[in-house]
N, C-alpha and C positions, 0 to 999 in steps of 0.2 A: 560387706561389713568391714570395719576397720580392724587390722590385726596388728600384732606386736613385731611384725617384720620377719615372720618365719618364711620357709621356702615354699613357694607356690607350685612346685613341680608335681607331676602325677604320682611320683614315688611316695609322696607324703610330706610330713613336715610343714604343713600349711601355717602353723602358727595358730594362737588362740585369739579370739576377739577380744577386744579391750574397750572400756568405756570412754576413754578420752580419744578424740579425734587426733589423727596425725596432722603434722604440719601441712598447710596448704588445703585443708578440707574445712568444710564447714558443718556446724551442728544441724540437726534437723530443724530446730527452731529458726536458726539464721537462714537456712535454705527457704523455709516457709516465707520468712520475713522478706527475704530477697525476691521470691517469686511473686508475693503480694505487692511489692513496690514495682516490680516489672509490669505485671498486669494493670496496676493503676496507671503507671505512665503510659502503657500502651492504650488504655482507655482514653486518657487525656489527649494522646495524639490523635486518635481516632476522632474525638470531639473537636480539635483544632482542625482536622482536614475537613469534617462536615461544616463547621463554621466558615472556613475558607470557601468551600463549594457554595454555600448559601450566599455569601458575600458576592461571589462571582456571578451567580444567577441573578442576584438583586441588581447588580451593576449592568448586567446584560439587559434586564427588564428596563431599567431606567434608560439605557441607550436607546432601545427600541421605541420606547415612549417619547424620547426626546427627537427621534428621527421621524416619528408619526406626526409629532406637533409641527415640526420644521415643514415637512410635506404638506400638512393641512394648511399651515400659515401661507406657504408659497402659492398653494392652489387659490386660497382666499384673495391673495394680492393679484395673482393672474386674473381671476375673475373680475375683480374690480377694475383692473386695467382695461379688459375688454370692454366692460360696461362703459367706461368712461370713453374709450376710442368709439364705441357705437354712438354714444351721445354727441362726440365731436363731429362723427360722420354726418349725423343728422343735421347738427348746427351748420356744417359746411354746405350740405345739400341745400338747406334753407337759404343760406346766403347766396348760392349759385342761383338758386330759383329768383331771389330778390334781384340779383344782378341782371338776369335774363328779363325779368318784368321791366326793370329800369331801362334796359337797352330797348325793348320793344316800345315803351313809353316815350322814349327819347326820339326814337324813329317816327312814331306817330306825331309828336309835336312838331318835327322837323317838316314831315310831309303837309301837316296842316298849315304851318307857317308858309311853306312853299305854295301851297294852293291858295292861300290867302294874297300872297304876294302876286300871283298870276293873275287873280281875279280883280285886283285893285287896278 
């Protein structure tokens, strides 16, 4: 309690309580208002922290989704490139086979011409 400034020694003379607060103290109403404001600000800070955490989680989710999309896209591009390379390999093999057939045909034509020339 707020006193009138009497002696606080164990021998007595503790002074009597007064209704008016001493300088540097707060009334009960002011204390309650300050406590209410403090608690309110504390709740606001907690909400801001939660919002920040949620935003960080959402950002991480978006980062993971983007990384998954990039990986998927890269995999699709690689698969398409493999398919195109396989098609080119088949085309090359076909051209090589055609070339071999042309060589055999050319040899046959030359041999037949040579045989005709010998028989004439």
